[in-house]
C-alpha positions as a printed Julia matrix, in Angstrom:
60×3 Matrix{Float64}:
 216.85  188.29  85.27
 216.43  188.63  89.01
 217.4   192.31  88.85
 214.82  192.99  86.14
 212.17  191.41  88.33
 213.07  193.68  91.26
 213.06  196.75  89.01
 209.6   195.82  87.72
 208.31  195.24  91.26
 209.77  198.59  92.33
 208.06  200.4   89.45
 204.71  198.8   90.27
 205.04  199.68  93.97
 206.08  203.23  93.05
 203.03  203.71  90.85
 200.76  202.32  93.56
 202.22  204.63  96.2
 202.05  207.64  93.87
 198.4   206.86  93.14
 197.57  206.74  96.85
 199.49  209.97  97.55
 197.76  211.75  94.66
 194.38  211.04  96.29
 195.23  213.27  99.28
 194.92  217.07  99.03
 198.61  217.56  99.85
 199.65  214.94  97.34
 197.51  216.53  94.64
 199.18  219.89  95.33
 202.61  218.25  95.23
 201.93  216.63  91.88
 200.49  219.91  90.53
 203.71  221.7   91.48
 205.87  218.95  89.98
 203.76  219.02  86.8
 204.05  222.8   86.48
 207.81  222.69  87.08
 208.25  219.94  84.51
 206.22  221.85  81.91
 208.22  225.03  82.57
 211.51  223.14  82.21
 210.52  221.35  79.01
 209.19  224.63  77.61
 212.5   226.35  78.32
 214.43  223.5   76.7
 212.19  223.63  73.61
 212.54  227.43  73.37
 216.32  227.15  73.65
 216.37  224.44  71.0
 214.31  226.56  68.61
 216.38  229.66  69.35
 219.66  227.85  68.72
 218.27  226.33  65.53
 217.32  229.81  64.31
 220.83  231.09  65.15
 222.44  228.27  63.21
 220.21  228.83  60.19
 221.01  232.56  60.06
 224.79  232.03  60.44
 225.04  230.06  57.2
């Protein structure tokens, strides 16, 4: 129970720090880069998933 409390406190502190960092111009740029990278990665994973699904459907 004590560990769960510390995890929850850590998450809250992390969100608060991220919010403060995002208010600065450098922080906003950082989060924009992270967001773009995340979207590119998830897009590549989704494309690969669809491609592999198409391969499996045609091999039957």
